[in-house]
BAKOL-50748 format. One record per residue (C-alpha): x, y, z; chain. Coordinates in Angstrom, 2 decimals. Layout:
<pts>
px, py, pz, chaine
X, Y, Z, A
...
</pts>
This chain:
<pts>
px, py, pz, chaine
78.89, 143.74, 73.13, A
79.55, 147.42, 72.68, A
76.74, 149.67, 73.66, A
75.99, 150.30, 70.03, A
75.48, 146.69, 69.20, A
73.50, 146.27, 72.39, A
71.17, 149.26, 71.43, A
70.63, 147.78, 68.05, A
69.60, 144.60, 69.59, A
67.24, 146.14, 72.19, A
65.10, 147.38, 69.05, A
65.33, 143.81, 67.20, A
62.92, 141.21, 68.06, A
64.47, 138.85, 70.68, A
62.79, 135.72, 69.23, A
64.21, 134.38, 65.80, A
61.55, 133.85, 63.23, A
61.60, 130.49, 61.79, A
60.63, 131.37, 58.49, A
63.24, 133.78, 57.95, A
66.03, 131.58, 59.29, A
64.92, 129.15, 56.82, A
66.29, 131.47, 54.13, A
69.54, 132.06, 55.94, A
72.93, 129.92, 55.92, A
75.13, 130.07, 59.00, A
78.45, 130.51, 57.01, A
80.81, 129.69, 59.78, A
80.35, 127.52, 62.84, A
82.17, 125.08, 65.27, A
79.49, 122.57, 66.10, A
82.01, 119.82, 66.79, A
83.95, 121.73, 69.38, A
80.91, 121.73, 71.89, A
81.58, 119.38, 74.87, A
78.66, 117.14, 74.26, A
79.19, 116.35, 70.41, A
80.76, 112.93, 70.83, A
78.96, 111.48, 73.72, A
75.48, 112.77, 73.07, A
73.72, 111.72, 69.63, A
70.83, 113.86, 70.63, A
72.87, 117.01, 70.45, A
74.31, 115.93, 66.90, A
70.72, 115.33, 66.10, A
69.63, 118.81, 66.91, A
71.40, 119.89, 63.54, A
68.41, 118.28, 61.73, A
65.80, 120.15, 63.42, A
67.55, 123.74, 62.64, A
65.17, 126.19, 61.09, A
68.37, 127.64, 59.10, A
68.80, 126.54, 55.65, A
72.36, 125.35, 56.24, A
75.18, 125.36, 58.95, A
78.83, 125.45, 57.60, A
80.62, 123.22, 60.20, A
84.43, 123.96, 60.44, A
87.22, 121.74, 61.35, A
90.32, 123.18, 63.01, A
92.74, 120.62, 63.83, A
94.06, 116.98, 63.30, A
91.86, 115.65, 65.83, A
88.53, 117.18, 64.53, A
88.38, 116.43, 60.72, A
86.59, 113.14, 61.46, A
84.31, 114.69, 63.85, A
82.93, 117.13, 61.04, A
82.80, 114.00, 58.50, A
80.75, 112.12, 61.22, A
78.35, 114.94, 61.63, A
77.67, 115.69, 57.90, A
77.27, 112.02, 57.24, A
74.57, 112.12, 59.98, A
72.71, 115.13, 59.18, A
73.60, 115.92, 55.13, A
70.47, 117.89, 54.53, A
71.43, 120.62, 57.17, A
75.30, 120.36, 57.23, A
78.00, 121.85, 54.87, A
81.33, 120.70, 55.99, A
84.79, 122.39, 55.87, A
88.11, 120.61, 56.43, A
91.34, 122.44, 57.30, A
94.04, 123.33, 59.86, A
93.58, 126.53, 61.78, A
96.76, 128.73, 62.50, A
96.25, 128.02, 66.32, A
97.29, 124.41, 65.67, A
99.96, 124.96, 62.64, A
102.82, 124.61, 64.90, A
101.83, 120.68, 64.86, A
102.67, 120.50, 61.16, A
106.05, 120.07, 59.47, A
106.85, 120.68, 55.86, A
109.50, 117.67, 55.35, A
108.48, 114.68, 53.75, A
107.16, 111.91, 56.20, A
110.18, 109.79, 56.26, A
112.34, 112.79, 56.89, A
110.51, 114.63, 59.91, A
112.97, 116.00, 62.44, A
112.40, 114.71, 66.09, A
109.90, 116.40, 68.30, A
112.25, 118.56, 69.85, A
114.07, 119.47, 66.68, A
110.66, 120.63, 65.02, A
109.76, 122.48, 67.89, A
113.01, 124.16, 68.65, A
112.95, 125.27, 64.99, A
109.73, 127.16, 65.44, A
110.44, 128.58, 69.18, A
114.19, 128.71, 69.46, A
114.09, 130.79, 72.44, A
112.31, 128.02, 74.59, A
113.51, 124.84, 73.08, A
116.72, 125.33, 71.54, A
118.76, 125.28, 74.67, A
120.96, 122.30, 75.76, A
118.97, 121.97, 78.92, A
115.49, 122.98, 79.01, A
113.78, 124.61, 81.78, A
111.16, 122.67, 83.49, A
108.31, 124.95, 82.23, A
109.59, 124.46, 78.69, A
109.88, 120.38, 79.25, A
106.54, 120.43, 80.25, A
105.23, 122.22, 77.14, A
107.33, 120.21, 74.83, A
106.03, 117.11, 76.53, A
102.32, 118.20, 75.77, A
102.97, 118.69, 72.20, A
102.18, 116.11, 69.81, A
104.82, 114.72, 67.36, A
104.89, 116.83, 64.47, A
102.81, 115.55, 61.47, A
104.34, 115.96, 57.76, A
101.94, 118.25, 55.78, A
102.01, 115.64, 52.97, A
100.73, 112.98, 55.35, A
97.89, 115.20, 56.47, A
97.07, 116.63, 53.00, A
97.09, 112.86, 51.33, A
95.26, 111.15, 54.42, A
93.11, 113.67, 55.54, A
92.42, 116.98, 53.66, A
92.17, 115.82, 50.22, A
90.26, 112.85, 50.71, A
87.57, 114.59, 52.92, A
87.34, 117.35, 50.39, A
86.77, 114.85, 47.36, A
84.35, 112.95, 49.42, A
82.19, 115.76, 49.93, A
81.62, 117.96, 46.71, A
80.27, 120.91, 48.63, A
82.97, 120.84, 51.25, A
85.06, 124.11, 51.62, A
88.46, 124.58, 52.97, A
88.18, 125.72, 56.65, A
88.71, 126.86, 58.93, A
92.40, 128.01, 57.85, A
94.28, 131.44, 58.19, A
96.73, 133.60, 59.74, A
96.98, 134.95, 63.36, A
99.56, 137.27, 64.61, A
98.06, 137.58, 68.17, A
97.57, 134.00, 69.17, A
99.90, 132.74, 71.71, A
100.41, 129.04, 72.40, A
98.49, 128.01, 75.72, A
100.23, 126.02, 78.80, A
98.72, 122.40, 78.38, A
95.42, 121.46, 79.96, A
96.11, 119.68, 83.20, A
92.96, 117.69, 83.24, A
92.79, 116.47, 79.65, A
91.04, 113.20, 79.81, A
90.98, 112.37, 75.89, A
92.62, 113.35, 72.82, A
89.80, 115.51, 71.70, A
89.94, 117.52, 75.00, A
93.54, 118.32, 74.65, A
92.52, 120.43, 71.87, A
90.70, 122.74, 74.00, A
92.41, 126.23, 74.65, A
93.56, 126.70, 78.00, A
92.97, 129.91, 79.72, A
96.97, 130.28, 80.74, A
99.42, 131.40, 77.55, A
102.92, 131.22, 77.00, A
104.67, 134.02, 75.10, A
105.17, 131.68, 72.13, A
103.73, 132.71, 68.50, A
103.95, 130.46, 65.86, A
106.27, 132.24, 63.07, A
104.19, 133.92, 60.32, A
106.25, 132.40, 57.61, A
105.09, 129.20, 59.01, A
101.38, 130.08, 59.08, A
101.65, 131.54, 55.66, A
103.16, 128.36, 54.22, A
100.50, 126.04, 55.86, A
97.54, 128.18, 54.68, A
99.18, 128.57, 51.12, A
99.73, 124.97, 50.59, A
96.15, 124.12, 51.89, A
94.54, 126.87, 49.56, A
96.52, 125.37, 46.53, A
94.69, 121.92, 47.42, A
91.28, 123.91, 47.48, A
91.91, 125.86, 44.20, A
92.68, 122.45, 42.24, A
89.19, 121.29, 43.53, A
87.69, 124.54, 42.97, A
86.65, 124.54, 46.74, A
85.61, 127.77, 48.68, A
87.79, 128.87, 51.57, A
86.54, 130.29, 55.09, A
89.71, 132.27, 56.22, A
90.60, 133.57, 59.68, A
92.71, 136.67, 59.79, A
93.56, 138.36, 63.18, A
95.90, 141.14, 63.31, A
97.28, 139.92, 60.02, A
95.73, 142.40, 57.38, A
99.23, 143.30, 56.05, A
99.98, 139.46, 55.60, A
96.47, 138.82, 54.20, A
96.76, 141.34, 51.61, A
100.09, 140.37, 50.80, A
98.92, 136.87, 50.23, A
96.04, 137.67, 48.20, A
98.34, 140.04, 45.96, A
100.66, 137.25, 45.36, A
97.72, 134.89, 44.48, A
96.63, 137.38, 41.76, A
100.26, 137.15, 40.40, A
101.63, 133.88, 41.16, A
99.01, 131.21, 41.45, A
98.20, 129.77, 38.27, A
95.73, 127.35, 40.19, A
94.00, 130.35, 41.87, A
93.53, 132.10, 38.57, A
92.26, 129.10, 36.78, A
89.90, 127.97, 39.62, A
86.45, 129.16, 40.61, A
87.09, 129.16, 44.19, A
85.96, 132.09, 46.36, A
87.42, 133.30, 49.77, A
85.33, 134.49, 52.82, A
87.11, 136.40, 55.37, A
85.08, 135.24, 58.53, A
84.24, 137.46, 61.43, A
86.20, 140.01, 59.82, A
87.77, 142.40, 62.25, A
90.24, 144.63, 60.07, A
89.66, 147.97, 58.99, A
87.34, 149.67, 56.70, A
90.17, 150.60, 54.33, A
91.58, 147.13, 54.20, A
88.11, 145.81, 52.83, A
88.52, 148.41, 49.79, A
91.99, 147.22, 49.21, A
90.99, 143.48, 49.10, A
88.05, 144.26, 46.98, A
89.96, 146.00, 44.47, A
92.48, 142.96, 44.32, A
89.64, 140.38, 43.79, A
86.40, 142.36, 42.93, A
84.33, 139.14, 42.28, A
85.87, 136.51, 44.71, A
86.35, 137.59, 48.14, A
83.49, 137.86, 50.74, A
83.44, 139.11, 54.14, A
81.42, 137.57, 56.86, A
80.44, 139.03, 60.46, A
79.21, 137.57, 63.72, A
77.90, 139.01, 67.25, A
79.99, 136.34, 68.81, A
83.48, 137.85, 67.69, A
82.60, 141.23, 65.98, A
80.23, 142.84, 68.70, A
83.18, 143.56, 70.60, A
84.25, 146.19, 67.91, A
83.17, 149.76, 67.85, A
83.52, 149.62, 64.12, A
81.13, 146.86, 63.52, A
78.55, 148.95, 61.77, A
81.21, 150.89, 59.72, A
82.70, 147.29, 58.61, A
79.22, 146.26, 57.53, A
78.55, 149.28, 55.71, A
81.89, 149.44, 53.79, A
81.33, 145.86, 52.55, A
79.88, 145.69, 49.20, A
76.19, 144.63, 49.40, A
76.93, 141.53, 47.19, A
79.88, 140.32, 49.36, A
78.37, 140.47, 52.67, A
77.51, 137.17, 54.53, A
76.49, 136.32, 58.02, A
77.68, 133.47, 60.47, A
77.36, 132.60, 64.13, A
80.96, 131.59, 64.62, A
79.53, 129.62, 67.68, A
80.21, 126.08, 69.01, A
76.82, 124.93, 70.20, A
74.51, 124.09, 67.24, A
71.41, 124.77, 69.49, A
72.63, 128.31, 69.98, A
73.75, 129.12, 66.48, A
70.41, 130.30, 65.11, A
70.37, 132.94, 67.78, A
73.62, 134.44, 66.89, A
72.60, 134.30, 63.22, A
69.30, 136.31, 64.12, A
71.43, 138.80, 66.03, A
73.85, 139.77, 63.29, A
70.88, 139.95, 60.72, A
69.65, 142.76, 62.92, A
72.93, 144.39, 62.90, A
73.16, 144.47, 59.35, A
69.81, 145.58, 58.89, A
70.66, 148.81, 60.96, A
74.02, 149.01, 59.62, A
73.04, 148.91, 55.77, A
69.56, 150.74, 56.46, A
67.81, 147.69, 54.92, A
64.66, 146.04, 55.86, A
64.35, 142.58, 57.21, A
63.04, 141.23, 53.87, A
65.88, 143.24, 51.71, A
68.79, 141.91, 54.00, A
67.46, 138.24, 53.60, A
67.04, 138.61, 49.86, A
70.66, 140.05, 49.62, A
72.00, 137.32, 51.88, A
70.33, 134.53, 50.13, A
71.68, 135.81, 46.83, A
75.27, 136.08, 48.15, A
75.32, 132.70, 49.55, A
74.18, 131.19, 46.28, A
77.14, 132.92, 44.70, A
79.31, 131.90, 47.48, A
78.16, 128.42, 48.11, A
76.22, 127.75, 44.96, A
72.80, 126.96, 43.94, A
72.36, 123.90, 45.97, A
72.58, 125.98, 49.24, A
</pts>
């Protein structure tokens, strides 16, 4: 955390107040990413003992859509599910029809030609290619996973989806023991980045499905302010599904500029929200300025954390930062955030 955020939290009560938490929604979390999720039913059951009003559980890749579904089926009172593909795994998707997908090598060579288009692959590239799954057709993913999951849960959002210019494809994990573990992010990264055109297409295709079902969207945008504004501009001008839908978009753990907040609000004054977390945003010296610049009725908070048992502490922390940045009392902050969540999620939060 920056010194500014630390200073704020030093004067903020360390222990969360259960009564306050019961009025708040964690609008973006990743409880199914936690290593104990699959093997420990007590961990999953912990969601039912949360003081938080609700926790929005994000999926990220092809392997965890079912895990989020499992969690909401087990804990429907406290969990709001979100289904979607994160840009970090967007390279696994092809846009050809299922019966016309290219070979594994051809697919990844089209995305990363500097590594995979050679006649003879270097050992390093060969190892990376072997670690990649066979490509999945978008139409297969949408027909078998995304649309059925959204339709099965009327309160479900699209998430986590988005754009990321900074993320580099990691080297494979050497100790992966299960398919789910293979989705852990290695600490060693290649120089490969999924082309922005591919990310934008995947995001746009998923968003159109969400619009058709009037579903809200939790969107990731890292070092992609220009592409994000361009996408939102094109939605306003070109997407009949967007203009006719009731869908809203939350830019989660927003880390762009103050100026971009104003630009985006001008594009969509009633349908874009900004959410903040100490997990990600406490690294930013401008966190207070970003919160201050966010319109009072477009502000949300989140944990962006992978341990459901620690999400409440992260939500409590960012509440303290919001009070400082906005000059609000705790009660005023909670009242405003409650109202915003009702507008974003719905009256049945």
